[in-house]
N, C-alpha and C positions, 0 to 999 in steps of 0.2 A: 504494500500500500504506500502511496506517495503522500507526503505531508501537504497540507494546504499552507503555503507560505507566500508572503508577498514578494514582490520583485526584488527588493533590497536584500532580503535573506537569501533568496535563490542566487542572486548575483554574488554575494559574499561566499556562499558555499561552493559556487563554481570556481571562484578565485582560490579558495582553500584547496579544493580538489586538484586544481592545476599545480599549485605549489607543493602539494603532498604527493604528487605523482612519481617523484624520484624515489629510488630505493631507500627505504628506511625513514622516509619523511612522515608517514602516517604514525609510525611508532614514536618518532620524535614529538609530533603534535600531541599524541595521547599522553606522553609523559609531561609535556608542557601544561596540558589541561588537567592532569592528574585524573584521567578517566581510562577505562579499558579500551584497547584497540578496537574491539567489536563495536563499542559505542561510537567511536569516530567513524567507523565504516558505515554505521547506520545513518549518521548525520549526513555523510557525504553522498550516500545513495538516496537521500531524501525519504528514508523510512521513518525517521524520527527527527524532531526539531530540537536543537539545543536551547537551553534557557537563556535568559538575557545576559547573565554574567558570563557564561561560556561563549556566547556570541561575541561579546566585546573582546574577550581574550583571543578568540579566533581571529578577529579583525587585527588585533595587535600582532599576532603571530604572522599572519599572511602579509602584512605591511613589511615586517622585518624580512621575511623571505623574499618578497618582491624587490626590496632594497638591497638584497644580498648581504644582509647583516645577520650575525648569529643571534638567534632568539635566546633570551635568558632560559636557564634550565627549567625554572618554574616560578611563576609569580604568586602561587597560591600557598597558603599555610594548611589548608584543609581540602579534602576531596569533595567534589560536587556531584559525584556519581557513585 
């Protein structure tokens, strides 16, 4: 089942999907967000939608990836999943 998401969320997830397409990047993103890899895969396949906090963190990660900067290991102190 595909989530019902607005244009902005779908656009962000498409950007994240592109940035995470290289080997190991989905795992890196999962560690950055402190969620399971399967959860990231569900978000990127539009099977589930991330919450607001995770969406903002995804945006931060994808901007860093697009700017060829190393994303910090994790901005979170607790798990959101």
